[in-house]
C-alpha positions as CSV (number, residue, x, y, z in Angstrom):
1,M,-0.9,9.4,-6.9
2,Q,1.1,12.6,-6.8
3,T,1.5,13.3,-10.6
4,G,-2.1,13.9,-11.6
5,L,-1.9,10.9,-13.9
6,F,-3.5,7.6,-12.7
7,T,-2.2,4.4,-14.2
8,C,-4.4,1.3,-13.6
9,V,-2.6,-1.6,-11.9
10,I,-5.7,-3.6,-11.0
11,P,-8.2,-4.1,-13.9
12,G,-11.7,-3.3,-13.0
13,V,-14.4,-0.6,-12.7
14,Y,-13.4,2.7,-11.2
15,Q,-15.2,5.9,-10.2
16,F,-13.5,9.2,-10.9
17,S,-14.6,12.6,-9.6
18,F,-13.2,16.1,-9.9
19,L,-14.0,19.7,-8.9
20,C,-11.5,22.3,-10.2
21,T,-11.6,26.0,-9.3
22,S,-9.8,28.5,-11.5
23,F,-9.3,32.2,-11.4
24,T,-8.9,32.8,-15.2
25,G,-10.3,31.4,-18.5
26,A,-13.7,30.6,-19.8
27,G,-13.1,26.9,-20.5
28,S,-13.4,23.7,-18.5
29,V,-11.5,20.8,-17.2
30,D,-11.9,17.5,-19.0
31,L,-11.3,13.9,-18.1
32,W,-9.2,11.8,-20.5
33,R,-8.4,8.1,-20.8
34,N,-5.6,6.9,-23.0
35,K,-5.6,10.0,-25.2
36,Q,-9.4,9.9,-25.6
37,L,-11.8,12.5,-24.2
38,V,-14.2,10.8,-21.7
39,L,-16.0,13.7,-20.1
40,H,-16.3,17.5,-20.5
41,G,-16.5,19.1,-17.1
42,L,-19.7,21.0,-16.2
43,K,-18.9,24.7,-16.1
44,E,-20.2,27.1,-13.5
45,Y,-19.3,30.7,-12.4
46,Q,-19.7,31.2,-8.7
47,G,-18.3,33.8,-6.3
48,G,-15.7,35.2,-8.7
49,H,-14.4,31.8,-9.6
50,R,-14.9,29.4,-12.5
51,L,-15.8,25.9,-11.4
52,S,-15.5,22.7,-13.6
53,S,-16.7,19.4,-12.2
54,G,-17.5,15.9,-13.3
55,D,-18.1,12.3,-12.1
56,T,-17.9,9.1,-14.1
57,V,-17.5,5.3,-13.9
58,L,-15.0,3.6,-16.2
59,R,-13.9,0.1,-16.9
60,L,-10.1,0.1,-17.0
61,E,-7.5,-2.5,-18.1
62,K,-4.0,-2.8,-16.6
63,G,-1.9,0.1,-18.0
64,D,-4.8,2.4,-18.9
65,K,-4.1,6.0,-18.0
66,V,-6.6,8.6,-16.7
67,W,-5.9,12.3,-16.2
68,L,-7.5,15.8,-16.3
69,E,-6.7,18.6,-18.9
70,A,-7.7,22.2,-18.7
71,S,-9.2,23.6,-21.9
72,D,-10.0,26.9,-23.6
73,G,-7.6,29.1,-21.6
74,T,-8.5,27.8,-18.1
75,S,-5.5,28.3,-15.8
76,G,-4.6,29.2,-12.2
77,L,-6.3,26.3,-10.5
78,S,-6.7,26.8,-6.8
79,T,-5.6,24.5,-4.0
80,K,-9.3,23.8,-3.4
81,S,-9.4,21.7,-6.6
82,F,-9.4,17.9,-6.3
83,F,-9.2,14.8,-8.5
84,S,-10.2,11.5,-6.9
85,G,-10.7,8.0,-8.0
86,H,-11.3,4.6,-6.5
87,L,-11.8,0.9,-7.5
88,L,-15.5,-0.1,-7.3
89,F,-14.7,-3.8,-8.1
90,A,-12.0,-5.8,-9.8
91,A,-12.8,-7.4,-13.1
């Protein structure tokens, strides 16, 4: 995945994790599935940076889309940010 948008090809149960570091904004980064908010990122302030993180397990059908969105003015994500997901089992 190089676009930041995951499109499910194999129906099943997936785990998604993220940790995003930003330099500006007071908001968070949230996980979305098919235009529905799934998870608000946990917000922390550490070492002059704002961190937003989360982890969840989702059952996805073929064609479902999962992505992250910054909220409340969060911008300037660092290269130390990550968004990861993997299939736990097909269903």
